[in-house]
C-alpha atoms as a printed R data frame, in Angstrom:
    type eleno elety resid chain resno       x      y      z
1   ATOM     1    CA   UNK     A     1   0.000  0.000  0.000
2   ATOM     2    CA   UNK     A     2   1.310  3.442 -0.994
3   ATOM     3    CA   UNK     A     3   0.660  6.464  1.317
4   ATOM     4    CA   UNK     A     4   0.785  9.897 -0.244
5   ATOM     5    CA   UNK     A     5   2.427 12.499  1.980
6   ATOM     6    CA   UNK     A     6   0.408 15.706  1.446
7   ATOM     7    CA   UNK     A     7   2.416 18.056  3.670
8   ATOM     8    CA   UNK     A     8   2.863 21.568  2.323
9   ATOM     9    CA   UNK     A     9   6.219 22.199  0.705
10  ATOM    10    CA   UNK     A    10   7.505 25.059 -1.335
11  ATOM    11    CA   UNK     A    11   9.933 24.944 -4.289
12  ATOM    12    CA   UNK     A    12  12.966 24.477 -2.096
13  ATOM    13    CA   UNK     A    13  11.311 21.549 -0.328
14  ATOM    14    CA   UNK     A    14  10.953 23.189  3.130
15  ATOM    15    CA   UNK     A    15   7.666 23.440  4.993
16  ATOM    16    CA   UNK     A    16   6.210 26.630  6.559
17  ATOM    17    CA   UNK     A    17   4.712 29.941  5.583
18  ATOM    18    CA   UNK     A    18   5.825 31.901  2.579
19  ATOM    19    CA   UNK     A    19   6.972 35.493  2.870
20  ATOM    20    CA   UNK     A    20   3.790 36.673  1.130
21  ATOM    21    CA   UNK     A    21   1.631 34.850  3.683
22  ATOM    22    CA   UNK     A    22   3.565 36.393  6.575
23  ATOM    23    CA   UNK     A    23   3.284 39.886  5.113
24  ATOM    24    CA   UNK     A    24  -0.466 39.423  4.568
25  ATOM    25    CA   UNK     A    25  -0.956 38.185  8.146
26  ATOM    26    CA   UNK     A    26   1.055 41.088  9.589
27  ATOM    27    CA   UNK     A    27  -0.890 43.588  7.491
28  ATOM    28    CA   UNK     A    28  -4.214 42.227  8.731
29  ATOM    29    CA   UNK     A    29  -2.915 42.234 12.312
30  ATOM    30    CA   UNK     A    30  -1.677 45.829 11.937
31  ATOM    31    CA   UNK     A    31  -5.108 46.926 10.754
32  ATOM    32    CA   UNK     A    32  -7.124 45.065 13.399
33  ATOM    33    CA   UNK     A    33  -4.917 45.441 16.481
34  ATOM    34    CA   UNK     A    34  -5.578 49.165 17.102
35  ATOM    35    CA   UNK     A    35  -9.316 48.601 16.742
36  ATOM    36    CA   UNK     A    36  -9.183 45.811 19.317
37  ATOM    37    CA   UNK     A    37  -6.797 47.511 21.761
38  ATOM    38    CA   UNK     A    38  -8.315 51.020 21.737
39  ATOM    39    CA   UNK     A    39 -11.367 50.117 23.859
40  ATOM    40    CA   UNK     A    40  -9.143 48.242 26.286
41  ATOM    41    CA   UNK     A    41  -6.861 51.250 26.778
42  ATOM    42    CA   UNK     A    42  -9.865 53.550 27.136
43  ATOM    43    CA   UNK     A    43 -11.267 51.409 29.927
44  ATOM    44    CA   UNK     A    44  -7.912 51.287 31.677
45  ATOM    45    CA   UNK     A    45  -7.477 55.061 31.424
46  ATOM    46    CA   UNK     A    46 -10.959 55.730 32.820
47  ATOM    47    CA   UNK     A    47 -10.658 53.155 35.607
48  ATOM    48    CA   UNK     A    48  -8.816 55.444 38.013
49  ATOM    49    CA   UNK     A    49 -11.254 58.387 37.748
50  ATOM    50    CA   UNK     A    50 -14.216 55.985 38.025
51  ATOM    51    CA   UNK     A    51 -12.716 54.411 41.140
52  ATOM    52    CA   UNK     A    52 -12.079 57.866 42.598
53  ATOM    53    CA   UNK     A    53 -15.642 58.958 41.812
54  ATOM    54    CA   UNK     A    54 -16.994 55.820 43.460
55  ATOM    55    CA   UNK     A    55 -14.948 56.602 46.583
56  ATOM    56    CA   UNK     A    56 -16.049 60.240 46.487
57  ATOM    57    CA   UNK     A    57 -19.681 59.172 46.258
58  ATOM    58    CA   UNK     A    58 -19.338 56.902 49.279
59  ATOM    59    CA   UNK     A    59 -17.539 59.613 51.264
60  ATOM    60    CA   UNK     A    60 -20.196 62.218 50.431
61  ATOM    61    CA   UNK     A    61 -22.974 59.849 51.457
62  ATOM    62    CA   UNK     A    62 -21.111 59.116 54.696
63  ATOM    63    CA   UNK     A    63 -20.913 62.843 55.486
64  ATOM    64    CA   UNK     A    64 -24.606 63.182 54.653
65  ATOM    65    CA   UNK     A    65 -25.388 60.427 57.161
66  ATOM    66    CA   UNK     A    66 -23.313 62.323 59.740
67  ATOM    67    CA   UNK     A    67 -25.436 65.423 59.108
68  ATOM    68    CA   UNK     A    68 -28.652 63.407 59.454
69  ATOM    69    CA   UNK     A    69 -27.518 62.447 62.941
70  ATOM    70    CA   UNK     A    70 -27.415 66.102 64.046
71  ATOM    71    CA   UNK     A    71 -30.249 68.269 65.262
72  ATOM    72    CA   UNK     A    72 -31.432 70.979 62.864
73  ATOM    73    CA   UNK     A    73 -29.650 73.716 64.819
74  ATOM    74    CA   UNK     A    74 -26.303 71.873 64.707
75  ATOM    75    CA   UNK     A    75 -26.223 71.386 60.936
76  ATOM    76    CA   UNK     A    76 -23.566 73.905 59.929
77  ATOM    77    CA   UNK     A    77 -20.961 74.497 57.242
78  ATOM    78    CA   UNK     A    78 -17.563 72.810 57.464
79  ATOM    79    CA   UNK     A    79 -14.515 74.328 55.806
80  ATOM    80    CA   UNK     A    80 -12.247 72.113 53.716
81  ATOM    81    CA   UNK     A    81 -10.939 69.090 55.591
82  ATOM    82    CA   UNK     A    82  -9.204 65.906 54.538
83  ATOM    83    CA   UNK     A    83 -10.494 62.431 55.246
84  ATOM    84    CA   UNK     A    84  -8.445 60.196 57.515
85  ATOM    85    CA   UNK     A    85  -5.632 57.925 56.370
86  ATOM    86    CA   UNK     A    86  -5.482 56.091 53.941
87  ATOM    87    CA   UNK     A    87  -7.885 58.455 52.138
88  ATOM    88    CA   UNK     A    88  -6.264 61.678 53.275
89  ATOM    89    CA   UNK     A    89  -5.753 62.684 49.621
90  ATOM    90    CA   UNK     A    90  -9.546 63.187 49.409
91  ATOM    91    CA   UNK     A    91 -10.984 66.376 50.879
92  ATOM    92    CA   UNK     A    92 -14.484 67.607 51.569
93  ATOM    93    CA   UNK     A    93 -16.369 70.825 52.210
94  ATOM    94    CA   UNK     A    94 -19.887 71.191 53.569
95  ATOM    95    CA   UNK     A    95 -21.783 74.388 52.746
96  ATOM    96    CA   UNK     A    96 -25.037 74.886 54.629
97  ATOM    97    CA   UNK     A    97 -27.373 77.797 53.911
98  ATOM    98    CA   UNK     A    98 -30.882 78.721 54.969
99  ATOM    99    CA   UNK     A    99 -33.183 78.714 51.941
100 ATOM   100    CA   UNK     A   100 -36.696 80.042 51.430
101 ATOM   101    CA   UNK     A   101 -38.352 76.660 51.228
102 ATOM   102    CA   UNK     A   102 -38.745 73.420 49.346
103 ATOM   103    CA   UNK     A   103 -39.944 75.209 46.198
104 ATOM   104    CA   UNK     A   104 -36.991 77.610 46.105
105 ATOM   105    CA   UNK     A   105 -33.736 75.815 46.900
106 ATOM   106    CA   UNK     A   106 -31.432 78.131 45.008
107 ATOM   107    CA   UNK     A   107 -32.187 81.407 46.761
108 ATOM   108    CA   UNK     A   108 -30.340 81.864 50.021
109 ATOM   109    CA   UNK     A   109 -32.696 83.271 52.635
110 ATOM   110    CA   UNK     A   110 -31.866 86.592 54.208
111 ATOM   111    CA   UNK     A   111 -32.826 85.296 57.650
112 ATOM   112    CA   UNK     A   112 -33.356 82.087 59.592
113 ATOM   113    CA   UNK     A   113 -35.974 79.758 58.066
114 ATOM   114    CA   UNK     A   114 -37.123 76.213 58.673
115 ATOM   115    CA   UNK     A   115 -35.126 74.964 55.664
116 ATOM   116    CA   UNK     A   116 -31.396 74.382 55.235
117 ATOM   117    CA   UNK     A   117 -29.764 73.309 52.010
118 ATOM   118    CA   UNK     A   118 -26.510 71.433 52.431
119 ATOM   119    CA   UNK     A   119 -23.999 70.924 49.642
120 ATOM   120    CA   UNK     A   120 -21.288 68.357 50.300
121 ATOM   121    CA   UNK     A   121 -18.345 68.596 47.909
122 ATOM   122    CA   UNK     A   122 -15.716 65.847 47.851
123 ATOM   123    CA   UNK     A   123 -12.523 66.459 45.875
124 ATOM   124    CA   UNK     A   124 -10.615 63.440 44.563
125 ATOM   125    CA   UNK     A   125  -6.828 63.114 44.191
126 ATOM   126    CA   UNK     A   126  -7.303 63.895 40.462
127 ATOM   127    CA   UNK     A   127  -9.057 67.149 41.438
128 ATOM   128    CA   UNK     A   128 -12.452 65.889 40.281
129 ATOM   129    CA   UNK     A   129 -15.309 67.220 42.404
130 ATOM   130    CA   UNK     A   130 -18.336 65.187 43.417
131 ATOM   131    CA   UNK     A   131 -21.290 67.122 44.848
132 ATOM   132    CA   UNK     A   132 -24.250 65.913 46.864
133 ATOM   133    CA   UNK     A   133 -27.033 68.299 47.897
134 ATOM   134    CA   UNK     A   134 -29.967 67.783 50.227
135 ATOM   135    CA   UNK     A   135 -32.604 69.766 52.102
136 ATOM   136    CA   UNK     A   136 -33.073 69.656 55.865
137 ATOM   137    CA   UNK     A   137 -36.229 70.874 57.530
138 ATOM   138    CA   UNK     A   138 -37.004 71.951 61.054
139 ATOM   139    CA   UNK     A   139 -40.364 70.167 60.946
140 ATOM   140    CA   UNK     A   140 -40.691 67.083 63.102
141 ATOM   141    CA   UNK     A   141 -42.258 63.972 61.692
């Protein structure tokens, strides 16, 4: 019985890829690689700011919970302070103002009212600011 060896050989008798095939494969790879890698690099570049914003959000909500634990009269502004270690590269500011009421949150009242608007601003290490605003009332429930 005769077995025909069908392995690929070129004119010189060696097996493998020809130079044309290698050039074609490299050309296709050169065209497709940037299209594949660009989204990956974009995600990696945005990962740090997204992580910082997630931390800033949690820190702002934590400060809001601290304010909720205070009586209406003790809810006051806080000048810029840093969080404790290991997050001491994040800072926060709390601005509290009396406002005219729930229908007008942007106008600062000229006198004491039953409504306080608090704005908590957390600044990330990349200098991105995250803001959280809420309204406190002096009405008991």
